[in-house]
Each structure stands twice: as structure tokens, then as C-alpha cells.
N, C-alpha and C positions, 0 to 999 in steps of 0.2 A: 504493500500499499504506500502511495506517495503522500506528501504533504497536502497535495491538491485534492486527493480522495479523502483525507480525513476531514469531513465536513461535520458540522454540528449534528446533522441528521444521522450520518454514519456513526458518530459517536454515541449518540442517543440509541441507536439500534444495538450496539454492543452492550450498552447498560441494560437494555430491556432483554437480553439474553442471559442476564444474571451475572455479568462481569463485576467482580468486587475488587480484584487486585490485578495489577498488571506493571510489567517492566516496559518501558518505552525506548526505542533506539532511534538514531538519526535515520532519515531526516524529519522525524515526527515530533522532536523534543520542543522545539519553538511553537509549533502549532497546538501541541497539547497544552502548553502553559496558557494558551487563550480559551481553551475548552473547559478546563477544570473550574470548580466553584470557589475552591480556596487554595492558596499556595503557601508553602513553608517559606520561612526567611531564605533558605538557599535557593529555592526555585525562584523567588522574587529578584534576589540578587543577581543570579546568573541568566535570567530571562528564559529559562527552559525547564522542562519537567521530564524525568526519566522514570519516574515511580508515581503510580497512582493507587488510590483505594477509595472505595465508596464507603462512606460512614454516615449513617442516619440520613440517607437519601442524598448527601452531597458527595461530590467527588473532590478529593483532596490530592493536590500534586506536590511532589518533593523531588529534589535533585540530589543524587549521591555521587555525581561526577567527581567532585572535588575529593571525596574520600579515596575513590579508585585511583586517581592521578596521584595523590599523596603516596599510596602504596607503591605504584609503579615507580615513582621518582626516589624511593627510599635509598637507593644506591647512587644517585646522581651526585657528582662531585661539584659543590657550589663554587668552588675556586676555578674550575675549568670552563672555557667557553661552551655555550649551548647554542645551537641552531634548531629552530622549529620549523620544520619543512611542511607547510600547510597549516591546518589549524581549525578552519571551518568554525562549526558551532561551539567547539570547546575553546576557542581563542581567548575569551575573557577569562576563563579559568586558569589557562596557561600563562597569561599575562600576570595574573596575581601570584601564581606559584613560581614562576620564572621571570621576574622582572627585569633581569639584566640579559635575557636571551635575545638573540637576533631572530625576527621572524621573517620567514621567507615566503612569499606568495608562491604556492605550487604550480600556479599557472605561468609564472613569468621565471622562476627559478632564482639563481643566485649569480649576480653579475660580477661582483668581486670576491674571489675566493680568499677567505681569511686564511693566515699562516697558522700552523701548528695543529695538534690533535683537537678535534671537535666532538662533543656529545651531540647527537642528532636525536631530536624527538620527531618521529616520523608519524604524520597525521594524515597520510593520503591512502585511500583504500585501492584495491586492485581495479575496481570499476572505472577509475578515472585516470589510471596510468597511461592509456593510449592518447590522452589529450594533454599530457603534461610533460615537461622536461625532466630528464633524470639528473640528479646531482653530478657535478663535474668529477672527472677522474682525478683532478688537482686536489680535491677536497681530501683532508686527512681525517677520516672517521674513525674515532677511537671506540664509540659506543653508540649502540642505537637503542632507544626507548621507544617501542612500538605502540601505537594507540590502537592498532588492530589486533584482533585476536584470532584471525582466520590463518589456517596453516599455509595459504599461499599468498601471505601478506608481502607486498613489495619490500616492507622493512626487514624482512629476513633476507631477501636478496641483497639489500644494501649492506647488511652486517656481514654476509658471505664475501661479497665483492672486495670489502676493505679489511677482511680478517677482524672484524670488530666484535666486541662483546654485544650480547644481544639480551634484552629483556622484553618479553612478550606482553602484549596487551591483555593476555589472560590473567595476568596479575591484577590489573585494573578491573577487569570484569568480575573476578571473584570477590575483590574488596567491595565493589558497588553492590554486588548481589547480598553480601553479608549486612550492609547497611540497608538494603532494601528490605530484608527480612525483618530487622529491628523496626523499621517504619511500619510495615504491615502489621506486626503484632503489639504495637504500642497501644496502651489504653488511651481513652479520650483525654484525661489529665496530662498525660505524657506528650501526647500530640500537641496540646496547647502550649505547654511550658518548654518542651525541648526543641520543638520544631518551628515556634513562632507562627503559628498559622493565622492567616488573615484571609 
């Protein structure tokens, strides 16, 4: 389903089928934030929803992306340069977590290749690679932190090409899922206090 297909009517149809909890992925996160009745503080802050639950007839949205990214970046060296290749819908979160990083538009590529080893945050999926330039062979990639968790992620190819260390997006995926479970199982009081619902 695309963000254009996720209309209010389609969403209401899903609710009528008895949907009570769901994980939401790209490209639907921003659209979902427009459809829920209430949002957590994190959902409002980042302008997207990746977790929903129906509670007392209202649909509540939350975002666990920051938790997943923090887990993925646990081994990132803050003293070494970071290049974020792509970013899309998670760019606001990446800017918060990696304020000194160089952000590269995946569509335009990197015009000036920095010197020295780089940590690369790979934020481009396989489905877009035919439209985008590949990083220059002159780039010195020391490590790849992949936001994708598919086994055919281009981030894996990038790490192999440069004999770089690799951290899979599955780390992020499982950390997000753990936080989603906490959100889904929280009682009403905890929803109000911990998640700042409005």
C-alpha cells in the first residue's frame, strides 16, 4: 500500500475489521500521523507514526524510530566523521542523533570526497538504487550502519566493497519492536504520563 492509497476511508475500513495494534513502516509513517486521533510526544516531535493502537475507540500513534536508531548507533564512534547517505523520512531523527554528520542527498551523491576513514549511515533501499549514484570509489568507508534490514540491502554491498565493518538495520528493527510492545501493553495511565499523549 502506498501513502496515496492510505486514505481516511481505507484506514477506517481497517479499523472496522477489528485492527487494534499495528506497526507502520515507510512510506506510510507521515500519512499515518495525519490519520490518528492522538499522538505521543515522540510522534509529534518527529512528525511521523510507526506504531498505532486503538484505545477506547480512539487510535493513538507513537514513534519508536529514535529507540531503534539509538540501538543501531551504539557502536558508532562520535570522534570519527559520519556521512549519512540518504535519510528520507528519518532525517529529522538522524539530525538529532548525529548533529555533526555530513548529509548527502542520495539523488545527487557526494561531490567532494572527504579524506580519511568515514562511518557511513546507509539510508537508501534496494528499490531506489537504479535511480541513484553509488558512492565514489575514492571514499574511504570504515564502517556501515545500515537502516535497511533486508538481506539484499545495498548497505551490505557497500560494506563488502570497502571491506568495512557492518551493522544491520535488523538491530534497529528489533529495538523498535521491543518499544512497540511496551507501548501496546501500557495501561491508560502510563500512556498519558510516559508517552505524553495529546
